N, C-alpha and C positions, 0 to 999 in steps of 0.2 A: 322055194319058199319065199314069200313076199317080204319086202324090206322097204321102208320110207328113207331114201338115201338123203333127203333133206334133213332126217331128224339124226342122222349120225355123222357127225364130222369125221371124214375120211378120205384119204387120197386128195384129189384136187380140191375137193369141197372143204377140206379141213382148213383152207386159209380164206374162206368166205364168211360173211355173216349168215347166221341160220334164218333169220328174218330181217326186217327192215332194220336200219341203224337205229333210228328212233325207239322202236320196241325193244331193240337190244340193250340201249342204254337206259330206258325205263326199267327193265329188268334188274340191270345192274345196281341201279340207284336204290330201288327197293330192297334188293338183297343186301346191299351194303347197310341201308338204314336199320334193317332187322338184326345185322350183326353188331351194329353198335348198341342196340338196347339189350341184346343178349349180353353183352360184357358189362353194360351199366349195371344189369341185375346181378351179374356174378361178382363184381368188384366193389359195389357200394358198401360191402361189409367191412373192408380192410380199414377204412377210415373210422369204423365204429368200434375197432378193437379196444381202444382206451376206454370207452364208455362200457363195453360188455365186461371187461376185466374188473373195473371199478365196481359195477352193479352185481355182478355175479361171481366174483373172485375167481375168475377162470385161469388155468394154466396158459402158457404160450402153446403147448401142444394142442390143447382143445381150441384156442382161437385159430390155429393153423388148419385144423381138421375141419373147420366151418367154411373154409376155401377148398380144401382137398376134396370133400365129399361131392362137390357139384363136378368136379373133373372126373371122379370115379364113375359116377352114375352116367355122365356124359359117354364115357368110354364104354361102359357095359351095353348101353343102348344104342350105341352109334351104328353098329353093323346092321342089326335087324332094321332099324329105320331105313338106312340106305337100300338095302335089299329090297324092301316095300317101295321106296321111291324110285328106284331104277326100273322097277317092274310094272308100276301102277301109275303115280302121278307124283311129280316132284312138288309142283305149286301147292296141291292140296296138302301134303305132307308138311311143308313149310308153314301153311297157314295153322295147322293143328299144333305143330310144335310151338310156334310164337304164342298162341293163345294160352297153351298150357303152361309154358315158363313164366309168363306175365302173371297169371292168377296165382301161381305158387309164390312168386315173389311178394305179392300183396298179402299173402297170408302169413308171411313171416312177422309181420307187424304185430300179430296176435298171439306170438309165442311166450308162454309164461315162464319158460326156462331153458336151459342149454338143450336138453333132450328134443324138446319141440322144436327149437329152431334149427338143430341139427336135421331132423326128419323133414322139415320145411325146405331147407336147403338141398337135401337130396332129391326132393321132387323138382326143384327148379332145374337140377341137372338132367333129370329124366325128360324134362319138356325140351331141353336144349339139345339133348342127344341126337347126333346125326346132323345138325343144322349146318355146321361148317362144311362137311363133306358134301351134303346135297346141295347146298348154296354154291359150292365151288363147281360141282358138276353141272349145274344149270348155266352159270357164267361161261364155263368152258364150251358148253354146246352152242352158245349164242354168238361167240366171237371168233375171228380168224385166229388160227394157231400161232401166227406170229406175235400177237398181243398177249399170249397167255401168261408169261411169266409176269409181266407188269400188271396186268388185271388181277392175278392171284395175289400180289403183294398188296395191291390197292385193296382188295376184298378182305384180306386177313390183317391188314393194317388197320382197318376200321375196329377191330377187336381193341386196339391200343386207344383209339380215340374213345370208344365206349368205356374203357377201363378209366381213362382220364376223368370222363365225366361222372363216372360211379364214384371215383375217390373224392372229387370236389364236391359233389352233390351230397354224399353221404356226411362229410363233415360239416357243410353250411347247414343242412336240414337238421342235423342232430344238434347243433349249437342253438339253433332257433326254436325248433319244435319236439325235440327229442329223438333218440336213435330210432325207435320204432316207427315214427312217421316217415324216416327216409325210405323203408321198403314200401310204403303205400304210395308215395310220390312217384318213385321211378318205375313201378310196375304198370302203369296206366298207359303210356305211350305205345308199348308193344301191342297192346290189344287193338289200338287203332290201325297200326301198320299191318297187322294181321289181317284185317278186313280189306285194306286197300290191296294187298298183295294178290288177292282174287284176280286182278285186272292184268297180272303178268302173264305173258304167253308162255306156255309150256311147250315141250317137245315130245313127240309121240314115243312110246315104248317101242323097241325094236326086237326083232328076233335076233339071237346070237348065232347060233348054229344048230344044224340037225340034232347034234349030240346034246346040246344044251336044252333043246326042246324036249328030247326024251327024259333028260335028267328032271325037269320040271314036273314030273308025276308026284313028287313030294316036296314039302318046304325043306327038310332036312337034306335032300339030294341036290337042290338047288344051291343051298348054302355050301354044300361040300365042294361041288363042281365049280363054282365061281371062285372060292377060296383057293382051290388047288390051280385054277388058271392064273390067278394074280400072284400066287407065291411063287411061280416060276422064276420070277425076275428077282436076281441078286442084288441089283441096284435098290429095288424097293426095300428089300430086307435091311441093307445097310442105312439106307435114308430112315427107316422106322427106327433104328438105333440112334443115329446122330442127331435127328430133330428132337426128340424128347429129352434127350441129355442137355442140349442146349437150353430147352425149355424149362428144366429144373432151375437153371441160373435165372431165367427171366421171371418166373413165377415167384421164386423166393425173394428176390429184390422188390418187385411190386407189391407182394403182399406185407412185407415187414419194413419196408422203409418209412412208412408214416410212423410207426411204433419207435423205429431207430431214432428219428428226429426228435420225438416226443421225450425219449429217454435219455438221449446224449446231449441235446441242445435245448432242452427246456421248452420246447414249443407246445403251443396249445393244439389239440387234435385238428382244429380247423386249418391253422396255419401249416401244420406238418402235412396235411392233406393237400393242400394247394400246391405246397413246394414239391412234394412226391409226384404230383399229377405231371410236372415239368418233365420229370424222368419218363414217365409213361408216354407223354406226348412225343418225347425224343425218340422213343421206341417206334412210334407211329410213323414218323418221318423217315427213321432209319430203315424200316421194312420196305418203304417205297423205294428210297434211294438205291438200297443194296439190290432190290429186286430188279431195277433198272441196270445197275452196273453189271450184275450177273448175267442179265440177258445179253449185254454187249459183249463181255467177256466170252461168253460162251460160243460166240461166232469165231473165235479164233482156233478152235479145234475140239474134238470129244473130249468131255470130261474137264474142261477148262473152267466152266462156271462152278462146278462142285469143288474143285481145287480152291477156288477163290473163296468160297463159303468156308472151307476148313481153315484157311488162313485168318479170316475174319473172326472166327470162333477163338482161335488162339489169342488174337490181340484183345478181344473182349476178356478172356480169362485173366490176362496179365494187367489190364487196366483196373478191373473191378476188385480183384485181390489186393492191388496196391492201395486203392481208394479206402477200403474198409481195415486193411491190415497194417498201414503205414504207422499208426500209433503204437502197435504192438512190437514194431521194430525200432521204436524209439525215434522215429522220423515225426517231427512236429509238422502237422498241416493246419492251417487255419480252417474255420468252418467253411468259408467260401471256396477255399482250394479244394477241400475234400468234396464238397458237393459238385464243384465243376468236373471232378474226375467221376463222380458217380454218373453225372449227366452225359459224359462222354461215353461211359459204359452203357448207358442206356440206349444212346444212339447206335451202338455196335451191336448189342446183344440180340437184337431182333433180325439178324441178317440172314437167318435160315426160314423165315417164315414164308415169303414168296417162293424162293428157289426150291425148297422141299416139297412143297405142293405140286409145283410145275414139273419137278422131276418125276414125281409117281404118276401124274397124268400122262406125261410123255411116254412112260414104259407100260402104260396100262390100255387094255382094248376099249375103244370109244364106247362100246355098249355097256361097259360096266364101270365107267368113270367115277360115278357117285360111290359105288361100292369099293373101288380101289382107294379113293380119297378117305372113305370111312375107316380103313384099316390103318392108314397113317394117323388119323384122328384119334383112334383106339390108343396107338402107342404114345402119341402125343399127351393125351389126356391122363391115361392111367400111370404111365412111367415118366411123364414130364410135369404137366401142371398139377396133377395130384401130389406128387412127392416133394416139389419145391416148398411150398409153405408148411407141410408137415415135418419134413427133415430139418428145415431151418428152425421151426418152433421147438421141435425136440432138442436139438443142439443148444438152442437158447436157454432152455430150462436147466441144462446141466453146465455149459461153459459161458453163456453170456450171448447176447444178441449180436454184439459187435464181432465177436470170434466166429459165430455162426454164419455171418454174412461174409467173413473172409475165406472161409473153408468151402462153402457150398459152390462157389464158381469153379472148383477143380473138376466137377463134372464135365465141364467144357472139353477136358482132354479127351473124353470118350466121343464127343461130337467130332473133334479133329480128325480122330482116327477112322471114324466111321465114314465121313465125307470123302476123305481121300481113297478109301476103299471102294466106295460107289461110284467114284470117278473112273475107275479101271473098267467097270462093266456096263457103263451108261449107254455107250454108242450101240453096242450089240443088242441090249435089251430094249432099246428104242426101236430099232429095226424090226426086232422080234414081235412088237406090239401091233405092227401094222399089217399082220396076217389078214388076207381078206375075208370078209363075211360072206354068209350065202348070198347068192345073186338073185336079183329079182325073178319072179315067176316067169317062165318062158324062155330064160337065158341059161346058158351052160354054166354049171357050177365052177367056181374058180378056187375052190379050196375050203378047208374048214379050220376053225380055231382048234388047236389041239387042247 
């Protein structure tokens, strides 16, 4: 069975550039650019919460659902999109996704009420479905394996940069031209980048194994076969539990910090959005820093990197719980001291972003890396990013926002346990993912993917 060895990073070629350095870095820059506007369009709404609450008299649970619904539809659509991208074209898939979510964001400005805005936000998520996993797979294919953890951290940290811009722009634009105008302004750049993305070099679809070729007789059999191959890895299972647990903490803080500052410190929505954006920016910096740190620590031995991630999750929990909960314990904190602690928590809490994606890619066969990453994305969106804002909002309606933000970080305990467990099986699963593909036509077969 014929195979394009240049298209599949594997064996010795796994530590080389797929195309020229210039083309690879152009692909990285464009993929990061779209990731930024992906999250601008997602997060622009959080600084609009005070305006929406005042104009439509919405509960905190309703406000949180406007963030959560995007993550839910991203999760539900992620695997089908990645399956299509892995077998057809990653570049064309990305162009279509970017155009769809940008148009859906623009449509939010015409929503006459909560129901219409909720529906439009759901469509934003459908457009963004699969982008993170397909983009990660494309970047992984273009660069040497030794750079993967740092590049994944850089790629996913751009989500933090987009969130910063979304929070800031939402508050500034709403203050000057009204909250509806914010959706129109931030939706346009994604359309322009989508067209430019057509110049990114794609990599060819490859044959996986004779068994998978037979399974491709129907779409359902393809999906079942690939999922069966991917779920053999215990490491992937535990990472798919730990990563979303930590993202519950991240998404809750990012979504509700502007409202927390408005309600507890009397800030204007614009000022609160700007200050909260510093925490999101700290998260962007932290994801790059911790990605590089984990890459370096991982050289010390099997599972060392994942154990470091578990430690960082535990420290995050302690810092954020104390930052929001100290007043409840009778410990007086000045506004500046409390915010400094929240900022430190923001720097720490994105520690799983790069290492989780790199670990999943490491234990997934090169031919289905986008699909493997999409499974992680499904868990992260459905059980992490979607739950955080909604759970914190529901808790806020019953016990107050300050207490809700004190309790929510306890989900980090699940992350600690899961990453420690993943460290045990990582080395064996990584070795198992390197099973040889079918050989080029005319050469003896060296085995097949089970």
